[in-house]
PLY file of the C-alpha trace (Angstrom):
ply
format ascii 1.0
element vertex 65
property float x
property float y
property float z
element edge 64
property int vertex1
property int vertex2
end_header
83.61 116.42 90.76
87.24 117.18 91.60
89.24 120.42 91.61
92.95 121.26 91.45
95.11 124.21 92.47
95.26 125.42 88.87
91.48 125.40 88.59
91.24 127.44 91.80
93.75 129.90 90.32
91.50 130.15 87.22
88.73 131.19 89.64
90.94 134.14 90.72
92.43 132.67 93.89
96.13 133.39 94.33
98.85 130.75 94.06
99.46 130.48 97.80
95.78 130.69 98.63
94.97 127.93 96.14
97.66 125.67 97.58
96.41 126.35 101.10
92.81 125.54 100.14
93.88 122.22 98.58
95.97 121.39 101.67
93.04 122.14 104.00
90.66 120.12 101.83
93.03 117.15 101.93
93.25 117.41 105.72
89.45 117.62 105.94
89.08 114.49 103.82
91.63 112.59 105.96
89.76 113.67 109.10
86.57 112.27 107.55
88.32 108.91 107.17
89.50 109.06 103.56
93.17 108.11 104.07
93.71 108.21 100.29
94.11 111.99 100.62
97.03 111.61 103.05
99.48 111.89 100.16
101.86 114.80 99.43
101.75 114.26 95.68
97.97 114.27 95.40
96.72 117.63 94.13
93.08 116.93 93.33
90.29 117.11 95.91
86.48 116.95 95.80
84.79 120.28 95.05
82.47 119.59 98.00
85.45 119.67 100.40
86.59 123.03 99.01
83.04 124.39 99.24
82.87 123.27 102.87
86.12 125.09 103.66
85.22 128.29 101.82
81.57 128.30 102.80
80.39 129.06 99.28
79.25 127.22 96.16
81.87 126.80 93.44
80.83 126.84 89.79
83.62 125.93 87.40
83.52 127.69 84.02
83.30 125.41 80.99
86.86 126.21 79.83
88.24 125.06 83.21
86.29 121.77 83.19
0 1
1 2
2 3
3 4
4 5
5 6
6 7
7 8
8 9
9 10
10 11
11 12
12 13
13 14
14 15
15 16
16 17
17 18
18 19
19 20
20 21
21 22
22 23
23 24
24 25
25 26
26 27
27 28
28 29
29 30
30 31
31 32
32 33
33 34
34 35
35 36
36 37
37 38
38 39
39 40
40 41
41 42
42 43
43 44
44 45
45 46
46 47
47 48
48 49
49 50
50 51
51 52
52 53
53 54
54 55
55 56
56 57
57 58
58 59
59 60
60 61
61 62
62 63
63 64
């Protein structure tokens, strides 16, 4: 499953914080060897990468999915 900045904002993260989380998740994915995420325009990352960064399980509400 993938997540975007807007979906993070729907989970009550701020605008800047959501952007920062996505940026860190993209960097994490590139470091793991997924060069696809080395793209400025890409704004969707795996939920698992965000969970690894935050250290908590993310459950998306049905209206966000």
